[in-house]
N, C-alpha and C positions, 0 to 999 in steps of 0.2 A: 638178327642184327649182330655185327661184329663188334664186340665190346672193346677189343684191342684197338680197333679203328676209331670208334666213337669216344674213347676215353680222352682223346686229344681235343674233343669238342668242348667248348666252354660257354656257359650261359652268360650272355651280355644283355644289358638294356640297350635300346636303340641309340640313345645318346652317348653310349660308351663306344659306339662304332662310327660315330660321325656327329654332325650337328643336326638338330631338329628344331623346327619352328613353324608357326602358322603363317600363311600368306597374309597380305595386308591390303585393305581397301577402306581407308579412313573416311573418305568424303561421303557426305549425305546430302541429297539422295545419291545412291550408287549409280543410277541411270542418267545422271546429269550429262547432257550431250557434250559439254566442253571437256569431259574426261577422255573422250574417244577420238579415233580417227588419225592418230599419229603414227609413229614408226616403231612402237614398242609392243610386241606380241602380248596379248592378255588371254591367259588360259582360264577356262571355267570347268566346272565339274563335268559338263557334257563331253568336253574333249578328252578328259581322263578316262571316263567310262567308255567312250567310243573307241579308244585306242587299244589295239591288240597287245602291244608291249611298249612301243615308243610313241610319244606324242610328236607327230610329224607335220601337223597343220593347225591352223587357228582361224577363228572367224571374226575376232575383234582385236583392235589395237588400242593402246593408250596413247594419249597426247603427252606433251611435257607436263601438263597439269596432272594428268592421270598418273604418270610415273612418279611425280613428286609426293603423292599421297599413298603410294604403294611401295613395292620393293621388287627389284630385279633379281631373279634367281638364275644361276648359271646352268648351262647345258649339263646333262647327266644328273640333275636333281630328280629324286624320286618323289612324285606327287601322290599323295594319299588323300582320298576324299574323306572328309570327317563329318559329313552331315547328310541327312536325307536317305532315300531308299538305296542309293548307291554307295553308302558308307563302306569304307575299307577297299574300294576299288583303287588300283594303283597303275601308274604308267610313268615312264622315264622321259624327261624332256630331251629333245634332240636339238634344242636351240635355247638361247637365253630368253626368259619370259617372266612376266608378272602373273600372279594369281591371287584370288581373294582369300579371306580367312576361312572359307569352307574347304580349303585344301591345306594339308600339312606338307611341308617340304623336308626331305632328308637328303643331306649331302654326305656321302661316304668318305671317311678318312681312308685315303688310298693305301695306307700302311696296315689297315685293320680289316677293311671290308670291300667286297666287290658289290657295287650297287645292284647288279643283276641278281646276285644270290639273295640279297635282302628282299628284293621284289618277289622272287619266287617263294622265299620263306613266308612273307606276309600273305601271299596267296593261299598257302596251306593252312593258315590260321584265320582266314577271312571270317568264317562263321563264328569263331570265338571272339574276334574283335567286335563283330556286330552284336553278339549276345550281351555284351556289357555296355552297349551304347543306348539302351532303351531309356528314354526320359519322359517327362510329363508332357512335353509339347512335340518334340521330334527327336529322332535318333541323333546322337552327337558323340563323336569320338574325340575327346579332348586329348591334348598332348600328354597330360598326366595319365589318362587311361591307357594310351598307347605305350607309354613308358613303364607301365606295370607288367608288361609281358616280357618274359625271357626269350631271347633268340639264341638257340643252341648253335654255336658258331664254330665251324672247323677252321683249321689254319687257312691262311689266305690262298695258298697254292691249290688247296682242295676246293675252296670256294670257287676259284676261277675254273677249275675242271668241271665242277657241277654246273655252274652257270654256262660254261661253254657248250656242254652237251645239250642242255635245255634250250639255250638261245639259238642253237643251230636250227631247231624246229621253228622257233619264232621268226628267225630270219627268212626261212623258206615261206612261212605263212605271210609275212610282210611283203615278200616279193610277189607272191601270187595275188595278194590283195591289191598291190599296185597295178598288176596286169589287169585285174578285174576292173579297177577304176578307169584305166585307159580305155578298155573296151566299152564301158558304160558311157564314158565321155564322148567317144567316137559315135556311138549310137545316138546320144542326145544331140550332138552337133548335126548329124544327118537329119534328125527330126526337125531341129530348129531351122535348118536351111530350107527344107522342103515345105514345112507346114506352118512356119512363123514368118520367115522371110519370103516364102512362096517362090523359091528358086528350085523347083522340082523339074524333072526331065520334061521338056516340052512347054515350060512356062512362057517361053517367048511367044508362043502362038495361042495363049489362053487369055480370054477376055476377063477383065476384073469388073465386078458388080458390087453394088451397095449392100450392106448388111448392118445388123445391130452393132457389130464390132468394127465397122468401117469397110473398106474395100476387101473383098475376098474373091478368089477365082470362081468363074462361072461353073455351076454344077456342085459347088460346095454348099454346106449349110451351117447355121449356128444353132446349137441345141443346148438345152440345160443338161448338166451331168446326170440329173435324176431321170432323164428320159433315155439315157444311154446305158445305164448300169444299175445293178441292184446292190444293196448294202446290207451286210449282216455283221453283227458283233459276236464275239465269243461269249462263253458262259463261265469261264474259269477266272479265278483270281490269281495273284502272284504266287500263292502257296502251292499251286499245281506244278511248279517247276521241280523236276527231279534230276539230281546229278547223273543218275544212271538210266534216265528215260530213253524211250525208243524213238519217239516222234518229235519233230521240231515243234517248239512252242513259241509263238510270236507274241510279243508284248509291245508296249509303246517305246521300249528301249531299242537301240540299234542292235544290241546283243540278241542272239538266237539261243533260247534255252531248250530244254528237253522235257518231255512229259510222257506219261504212260498211256495216254489215250489219243485218239484222233477223232475229230468231228467233221473234218473236211477231207475230201480226196478229189482235188480239182486243180485247174489252172486259174490263177487269180492275181489280183493286186492287193497288197496288204498295206494299210495306211494307219499310222498311229493317230488315235483320236484325241490324245492329249499329251502334252509334254511341258514340264516345268520350265524348260529353256526356250520354248517356242519353236523347237525344231521338230517337224513332223516327218518321221522316218517313213520311207516308202520302199516296198520290196515287190518284186515279181517272183512268183513261186508256182511250181506245179508238183503235185504229189499229195501225200497224206500228212496232215498237221493238225494242231489245235491252236487256239488263239485266246488271248486275254479279253476280258469283258469290255474294254474300251478301245479295242483295235478293230478296224473295219476290214472285212473281207469284201472286196469289190469285184464283181464279174459283169461282163457285158450282157445286156438283154438280147434274147434271140432275134428280135426284130429291129435291133438298133443300128444295124449296118456299120458296126465298128468292131475292130479286132482288139483283143486284150493288149497286144503289143502297142498298137496306136494309142489306146487309152492310157496305158502306163506312162508313156512319154508325154502325153498331153497333160496328165495330172502333175507329173514331175516338173513340167515347164511352169506350172502355176504354184509351186510350193511357197515362193516368196509372197505371192498374193494371198494364199491361204493363211500364212503367218500373220499378215497385216489385218485380216478380217476375223481372225480367231477371237474368242471371247475369254474373259477371265483375267485375274490380276496376276498372282504368282504363277499359277498353272494355267496354261492356254488350252482351250477346248475347240474342237471342230464338231459342230452339231450336224445332224442330218439336214436341218434346214439350210445351213451354210453350204453343205456339199451338194444338195439337190439343186441349188440355184446358181451354181457356177456355170457361166457361159463357156461352151467349148466350140471350137471350129472343127467341123467334120468334113474331111476331104472325101473325094469320090472313092468308090470301092476299088477301082482298078489301081489307083495310086497307093491306097492303103495296103493292098495285097502285094504290090511291088516292094513297099517298105517292109512288110512282114517277112517276105522271102529273104531279104538281106538280114534283117534283125534276128531271125530264127537261128541263123548260123552263128551270129555273135553270141546269142544267149546259150547256145550249145557249148561254146568255148568257155563261157562264164561258169556254167554248171559243172564242167570238167574240173576247172580250177577250184570251185567251191568244194567239190567232193575231195580233191586232194587236200585242201585245208582241213576239212573235217577229219580225215584220216591222220593228218599230222597232229592236230589237236588231241585226238584220242590217244595217240602214242605218247605225246608229251605229258598228258595228264596222268597216264599210267606210270610214267617214270618219275614224275615230280615228287610225290610223297616218298617214294623209295629212295630217291637221291637225297632229298632234304633231311630225311630222318636218319640217314646213314645205313639203311638196309642194303643198299648197293655200295660196295667199296670201290672208290675211284682212285685211291691213293697211289696205287702202282700202275694205273693205266697210262700208257704212253700214247696220248691222243692229241690231235690238233682239231680245231673246229672244222677243217676241210674234210676230215674223215667222218664226221658225225652226220647222221640222217641222210647219208648218201643213198 
């Protein structure tokens, strides 16, 4: 480390670099329907955790009543989860939004701090933040606990250089993620057109017949999901995640972790078996991996006459229904009984194969983009501690963000 370089770095508390406060949601009960459905974005911990760097989407909105009992935070606010298993996860708002008191907001003073630098710094001390949050009932990162940490802060120009280098990687990751989402939406739209609206090639000449789910094309069937697929859960708990692991480790979170072992080497569908926010994440994967004990590994049965591609989109089409029939209060669960008894419309094999031929090319593109993102994350994560600690001197680098990660 260059001591001449880092001697200009000063330890500050977070509230010395900007304003800090908890989100607000005063009304009880919090799920009162009159609070929702208006024009004001309402961010929850799930959106923070699911975001790579910026929060760019939301699933709920507040009404005027909801806004009145909450607080609107401006774009570029850094959101910090302060409770639960995702404590200390961070993301930056891309729009004005409200959020509850399970999130702490930080607004950078533009004369003192670059919000991107602060986000990266908090990422490097995430485990330290979590280590002091253990409580009697649940993990909790209070504002006071957060402000007990020093943030070793370089001059603003160097903050911007460090943040520029790292955010160039995150911008590329975000762009690739956006392309992945477009490809997935395109594939889901095709599935919906062909297998939900029944507007598949040749549908004009196909007779419709009665079924348990209403009219379906002749030659199609209605089957229980349990008759089409097998379900396995993992044997690992969350402690199996290793920062330097070799194999993907899938949990009920949208994040993909790493671990040292693999129990599966297959093409399959991965479905979260529980989620505190009622969002059951679904993934299609092929290769070696390991899995959390409450995550389902779903594979088609040999005699089921269904492809994994078809089954993936068929389950994805039913995620809202699965959310509505899940059990539990704070945490929602999908049991084997629920999954086995889901009714699925099964198209004929010829149409399924035609769909699979198209979708396989889409998934190949998605896998290429996912591999690029994996490499970008690895490079960023190698640079992150070296830049944040001052091990790499950026003071005299003549760089622009267009030069970075090229």
